[in-house]
N, C-alpha and C positions, 0 to 999 in steps of 0.2 A: 504494500500500500504506500502511496506517495503522499507526502505532506506539502501543502501549499497554502495559498491565501487568495481571497478575492478582495478587490478594493477599487474605489473610484478616484484614487489619488495616483499621481505619477510615482513610479517606482524606480526609475533609472538611477537616481541619486542614492538609493538604498540597495542597489543590486548586490554589491559585494557583501554587505551586511546580511542580506536575506540568505545568500548562499551559506555564509558562515554559521547562520542560525539553524541550518538544516532544511531550508525551504527548497523544494524541487521545481515549483511552478508558481506562476502568478496568473490570475484570471482578471482580465481587463475588459473595457467596454468599447464597442462601436455604437455610435449614436448620431442621428441626423439633427435632432432638435434640442439637444441638451443645452441648458443654461448653466450647468455646473462646471466651473473651471476645473481642469485636470481630468474630467471623467473620461474623455476620449483617448484611446491609445494612439500614439503618434508613430510614424516610421522610425524616428530617431530613438524613441524609448524602446520600441520592440527590438531594434538592433542592439542597444546597450544591454538589455536584459539577457539576450542570447549570448553576447560576448562574455557576460559574467558566468554563463553556464546554466541559466534558468530556461525553462520552457514556458510557453505562453498559451493560454486559451482565451477565447473571446466570446462575449455575450453581447447580442444586440438588444438594446433597450432604449426607447424614447420615454415612455411612461409605463405602458404595459400593466396597468392596474385596474382598468375599467373595461367593460364589455366593448365600448366603442373604440377601444384601442386595437381591436382585432377585426376579423372579417376578411373576406377575400381581397378586396381592393387594398386594404392596409397591408396585407401580407405581401402583395406584389411590391408595393412602395418600399416597405422595410427590407425586403429581400434585395432589391436593386441597390439600396443604400449600403446594406451589409456587404454585397459583392464589391462595391466601389471602395469602401474602407479596407476590406480584406486585401484587395489588389494593391492599394497604396502602401500598406504596411508590409506586404510581401508574404501573405499567407500562402503556403504551398498547397498543391492539390492533395486531397486526402485529409487535410485538417478540417476542423469544424467551426461553425458559428452556432452558438446556442441562442435561442430566442426566448426572452423572459416573459413569463406569465406571473407577475409579481403580486398576486392577490389570490385569496382562497375562494376561487370561483366554484360555483355549483356544477354538477354534472350537466344540467340543462344548458348553462351558460357556456361551458366548454364545448359541448356538441354544436351549439348554434353559432358560435363566433370563433372559438379558438381552433377547432379542427379545420374549418374552411381557411383560416389564416395560414395554418401549416401546409395545407394542400397547395395554396397559392405560392408559398415560399418554395416548396419543392418544385412546382411547375416552373417558376422563374429561374431557379438554379439549373434546372434541366435545360431550359432554353439557352441560358448563358453558356452551358457546356456543349452546345450543339447536339443535344439529345441525351447526354449523360452528365449529371452534375459533377463538377470537379471538386466542390467543397461538400463536406458532410453537414448534416443538420443535427442540432441538439435542442433539448427543451429544458428550461429552468422553471421550477414551480413546485406545487404541492405534490404529495404522493398521488392523489387522484389525477391531477393534470399530467404528471409524468406517465402514469399508467395508460390513460386514454390516448394521449398523443403518440406514445410509443406503439400503441396498437395499430396505428396507421400503416406501419410496416416500413416506411422510408426514413423514419427519424432514428438516427443511429445511437444517440447518447441522451442520458437523463441526468440532470443535476438537481438533486433534492434540496429545496430551499431550507434555510435555517429555522423557519417557523414550524416547530414540531406540533403545534396545535391545529394546523391546517388539515383539511380532509385527507385521510389515509396516509399522512406523513409518518406517523408512528409505525405503520404497517408495511410501507414500501421498502423493499430490499434490493430491487433490481437497478439501483442507481449506479452511475459511473463516477459521479462526483457527489460528495455530501458536504453541505455547508453547515458550520456550527456558529451559534450566536456568540458574539464577543461580549463578555461580561466584565470588561475593563482591562483586558490584557493589552500590553503595548509591544511594539516591535519596530526596531530601527527608527528611521525618520517618519514612519507612518503614524507614530503614537498609537492610538487605539482605533484608527480609522480603517479597519480591515476585519475580515471574517476568516477564521481558520477553515481550511477545506482539506478533506482527504479524498484521494482518487485512486482508481484502479490504474494499472500500467498504461492502458490505452484509453484516452478519453477525448481524442481530437486535438491534443496539444501540438504545438509546432515551435520551430525557430524560423525566422524569416529567411526567405530565399536569398542567398548571397550575403548574409550578414557578416561573414568572415572575409569577404572579398573587398579589399580596400581600393581606393581610387588609383587607377593605372594598372590594376591587376585584372585578371579574368581573361578568358579566351576571346580572341579578337574575331569579330565577324563584320560583314558589311552588307549593306542593303542591295538587293538585286535590282535589275532593270524595272522601271515603272514606279520605283519607290516603295515605301512601306510605312504604315501608320504606327506611331508610338502611342500606346493606349494606357489608360488608367488601370484597367483590369484585363486579364487574359481572355478576352472575348470580343467578338465584333458586335455584340448586343449590349444595349443599355449604357453605352458610354461613347461620347464624342472623342475622337482622337486628340491627344495632346498636341501633336503636330504630325505632318507628313514628312518623313525623312527621305531625302533624294537618293537616287541611284548612286552607289559607291560610298555612301556615308558610313563611316566606321563607328563601331561601338564595342563595348566590353560586356561579355555575358556574365551575369550573376548566378544564373541557374535556371532550372526548369520550373516554371510557375504553374503550368497546367498542360495537359496533353496537347502538343503542337504549339506551345507558347514558351518563350523565354523572358525572364526578367533581365533587363539590361540597364547599363549606365552609359550615357553619352554626353557629349558637348554639342550644343546646337545654338547657333546665333550668338556665341560668346558666353553661354550659360550652361551649367551642368544640369542634367535632368535624369531621373530614373523612371522607367515605365516597362511596358510589356510589348513585345513584337512577335508576330506569328513566325514560327520557324520557317514556313514556306517563303517568307520574304527575305530570308537571309542566306548568305553564302560564305564559305570559308575565305579567310584572307591568306593568300599564298605569298610568303616572303620571297621577294626577288631582289636582286642587287639594286641599291638605291640609284635612281636616275640622277643625271646631272642636275644641279640646282636650276630651277626655272628662272628665266630672266626676271629681274625685279619689275613689278608692275609700275607703269607710269602713274603718278598721282592723278586722280581725277579732280578737275577743277569744279568748284561750286558753280551752279548756274543761277544767275539772277537777271531779270530784266533790270532796267535802269534803277539803281539805288538812289536814295535821297530825292525821289521824285515828289515834288511838293503837291502833286495832284493825287497821290496815293495816300489818302487819309481815312480816318475812321468814318468820316461823314460822306465819303465818295463811294459811289456804286459802279464807277466806270473804270477803275484801275485795280481790280482785284488780283490781276496777275503780277502786280508789282509789289515789292516789299513796302511795308509802311514807311513813308518818307517824311513824316512830321518831325521837325527839328526838336520838338519837346519830348520825344519818345524816351522812355526809361530803358534801362538795360540791366542785365545781370553780369556782374564781374565774376568770371568763372574761377578766379584764383582767390576770391574772398573767402573768409571763414563761413562755415555753414549757416550760422544765424543771420549773417548779412545776405547770403544768397537767398535764403528763405524770404527775408523781407523784400528783396528785389523781385522775386517771383510774384509775391503778392501784389507789389506795386505794378508789375506788368499786367497781371490779371485785372486789377482795378482800372488801369489806364485803357486797356482794350475794350472794356465795358461791353461784353458780348451781348448783353440783354438789350442794349439800347443803341448800339452803333449801327448805322445803315449799312456799313460794309459787310456785316454778317447777317443782315435780315433776309429771311427766306423770300423767294419770289414764287409765283405760281408754278414755275418749272425747275427750280434749283434750290439747293441748300448749300451752305458754305462751311461745313466742318473742316474741310481741307485748308481753306483760307485762314481760319482762326488758328488751327494747329500750326500752320506755317508761320504766321505772325508771332505767335507766342514763342516758337522755337527761334525765330530770327532775333527777337529782342533778348532772348535768354542765351544766345550764343551757341545754340544746338541746331546745326543745319538740318532742316527738313524741307525738301525742295517744293517750291510753288510751281516752278517750271524745271524741266530736266532735259538733258541732251537727247536728241533723236538718235535712232540707231545709226544712220549714216554719219552723224556728227561724232558719235563715240568712236566709230572706225577711224575717222580723221584724227581725233584726239590721240587714239592709240598709235597712230603713225607719226605723232610728234607735233601736229599742228596746234596752234593756239587760236581758238575760235572765240568769237563774240556771241553772246546770247541774242539771237534774232528770232522773234516770235514766228512760229509756224515754218521756220526755215532750219534753224539749228536747235531750237528748243520747242517743247510742247507743254501744255498745262498738265498738272498732276491731280487726278482725283484721288479719293480715299483708297480705292482698290489699287491704283497705281502706287500709292504710298506704301501699302502693305508689301507689295512685291519689292519695292525699293528698299524698305527697311530690312527685309530678309536678305536680299542679294547684295545690296550696296551699302546699307546702313553701317555695318561694322567698320568700313573704311572711313567713316565720318564720326566714329565714336559711339555709335549706337550698339547696345547689347540687348539681346533677347533674353528675357527671364520667363519662368513658368510658374511663378508663385506670386499671388496678389499681395502677400505681406512684403516680399522683396520689392515689388513695384512701389507700394506706398512708402516703404522705408527710404527708397531712393529720393522720392519727392520730399519727404520730411527732412532729408539731409541737404536740401537745396539743389537737387538734381531735377532733370526734366523727365517726365514719364508720359507715355501714351499707350492707349489701347486701340488697336487698329484691326479691322475685319474686312475681308474680301468678299464681295457679293458673289453668290453662286451663279446668278444669271449674267451672261456676257452682256456688256454694254450698260449694266446698271451700276451705279456708284456704291461703294462700300460705306464705311463710317469710321471716324476716328475721334476719340475724346482725349483730352489732357487729363493727367493725374496730377493733382496739385497738393501743396502742403496743407496739413491739417492745422486748425487753430482751436481756440477754446470753444467755439460755437459750431464750426463745420468739421464733422468727423467722418472718417471711414466707418463702415459697418464691420464688426468683428464677431466671431463666434465665442463660445464660452471659454475656449482656450486662448483667446486673444489673437487668433489668426484672422487676417483681413479677408472678408468675403465679398465686400463691395468697396473698391477704392474710392476715395473722394475725387470726383471728376468735375470737369468744366467743359462745356461743349457749345458749338453752333450746330444747327440741324433743323429738324421740324420744330423743335423748341430750343431757344437759346437760353443757356443757363450758366450763370457765373459759378454756381455750385449745383451740380446735378447732371444727369445723363439721360439716355434714352430708356432707362429702366433697369431693374436688377438683371445682371448677367446678360445684358443686351447682346453682347458679342457671341453668345452661344445660340442665337436664333437660327432657325433652319434656313433662313434666307442667305446665310453666310457659309461659304465653303471652307474658309480657314480664318484664323484670327491669331493675334499675338500680343504679348506685353513687351514693351521696349523701354529701356532707360538710357539716359545720356547724362554723364556726370557734369 
């Protein structure tokens, strides 16, 4: 029998202490809606626990205490969330997610709401696995709940809750994990905020895929022709890709995450990211003698129509292709201390006055998110093109010619979808870095950097969208989850609605109208 604990507190700081005290495992939470800080298991915590020698099990619980917390629709919703969190922390195939029934429900309540919930969980897991679930299912609850849910035939594990007075809990012996009430015991840095658990040798526990593989280690693979999606979980279902990796893109394998899927680490757009790639999209990297160094790329010049054009003002609607030319315009000094850069960025936002300036006011046929983003970047010293060189002009530049920006001859206007492609392909040469975490994006803005969210429209010929990510202040704040992770960066935009602080809506960049999207920062 194994000894361990369950807790809604982070355990990574206590990992070594827990091992020395004889603990073999820690049970932690997945949750979509929790408002409790520390409740949710993070990828970093999972890796640190495993490196200390501990095993992990996970239970999904948002509330799970009332009949309305169950049912078929809620089962699908919770299952998708559980799959997503499991993918992010690196749960391997064959490990389990327990689903909590944290109340002494009656037999009638269990049959009417809880059993349909678990049938929906199983169906969703099966769809995600292409017909066969790659994660196992467990139930947490009373003896009665465990007995009836396990009788469904597809629930692999039962975790008997600490409440011995619940229905059949004193009689139920077919558990895989048994929780005991904490009557004041303390342990490591957790104090008394845990419950002792005992478990059989196999109860769906795991260590994250690749937890022992450090940066720069792991088998090298590369993406085959036509590219491959990097995903949050090892399935083509229920998750939008993190990004599409291009042909030949190199990565490091952390391990097998599910049948036909690998968990991988890679760098993309200047930032590191971990996700899952289908094995079918990868090929081996064959070491060959290093080729001769490629000739150094000629620096690409910025492209601007006439600067300091006095007609290109916030009040003008006829010179939107030109940079702001007003003599009174503010600027960000990129070498200033962070607090000064933050103040300068706020001054730029106030000066551009996106909500009232005619330059950004929508017309019956156009919106001007691209103009606003360019103007902000221009004043902040972060080049984001309003116009960019045409293909023929780039060929001439590559041959060493020095060209002037001539509208419709050597340069063309850039819409938001054009800006997305430019940020991915050209942006790193001008100091832009792609990141994959909203907290990192907001942190860059809060340190005096420039951040943008840009999305490419799926329909050819239709514009995408771009918003600025701006520094927080005492009034205007990003939205965060219970763990303090940013879920909605603080944004500023022009578009259908022009907002000094605001955007097109929560997770607007994940809309089905967009085929790709990205977070980008510029110091």
